[in-house]
C-alpha positions as CSV (number, residue, x, y, z in Angstrom):
1,M,-23.2,179.2,45.1
2,L,-25.0,175.4,45.4
3,Y,-20.9,175.0,47.0
4,W,-21.4,177.4,49.7
5,A,-24.2,175.8,51.2
6,V,-23.0,172.4,50.8
7,V,-19.8,174.0,53.1
8,F,-22.3,175.9,56.0
9,L,-23.9,172.8,56.0
10,V,-20.6,170.0,56.4
11,V,-19.8,172.5,59.1
12,A,-22.9,172.2,60.8
13,I,-23.1,168.4,60.9
14,I,-19.0,168.4,62.8
15,A,-20.4,171.2,64.5
16,G,-23.5,169.3,66.0
17,I,-21.3,166.6,66.6
18,F,-19.5,168.3,68.5
19,G,-22.0,170.3,70.4
20,F,-21.2,173.4,69.2
21,T,-25.5,174.2,69.2
22,G,-24.9,177.4,68.7
23,I,-22.5,178.1,65.5
24,A,-24.0,174.7,63.8
25,G,-27.8,176.0,63.7
26,V,-26.7,179.4,62.2
27,S,-25.1,177.2,60.0
28,V,-28.1,175.2,59.5
29,S,-29.6,178.2,58.6
30,I,-26.9,179.9,56.3
31,A,-26.8,176.7,54.1
32,K,-30.7,176.9,53.8
33,V,-30.9,180.0,52.8
34,L,-28.4,179.5,50.5
35,F,-30.2,176.5,48.8
36,F,-33.6,177.3,48.5
37,V,-31.8,181.3,47.1
38,F,-29.7,178.9,44.4
39,I,-32.8,177.0,43.5
40,V,-35.3,180.0,43.0
41,L,-32.1,180.7,40.4
42,F,-32.2,178.0,39.3
43,V,-35.5,178.5,38.3
44,I,-35.3,182.0,36.7
45,S,-32.4,180.8,34.2
46,L,-34.4,177.6,33.0
47,V,-37.5,179.8,32.7
48,L,-35.9,182.2,31.2
49,G,-33.4,180.1,28.6
50,R,-36.4,178.6,26.8
51,R,-37.6,181.9,25.0
52,T,-37.6,181.1,21.5
53,P,-35.2,183.1,19.2
54,T,-36.8,186.1,17.2
55,P,-36.4,185.1,13.4
56,P,-33.5,187.4,11.7
57,V,-35.9,190.7,9.8
C-alpha cells in the first residue's frame, strides 16, 4: 500500500511539472489517503504484534 502512495505522489509531481493541476490534485489526495491508511495499519500491527504469548496449559 505504501508503494501505491509513492506511485500517486510521483504522478502528482510529474503532473504538477507539466501543469495538469486537476490530475496533480487528485493524485496528491489519493497519495495522502493511502499514506495515512498505511500508517494506521502499521500502528495496529505494532500494537497487536506486541501481545505477550499465553503460557501453555
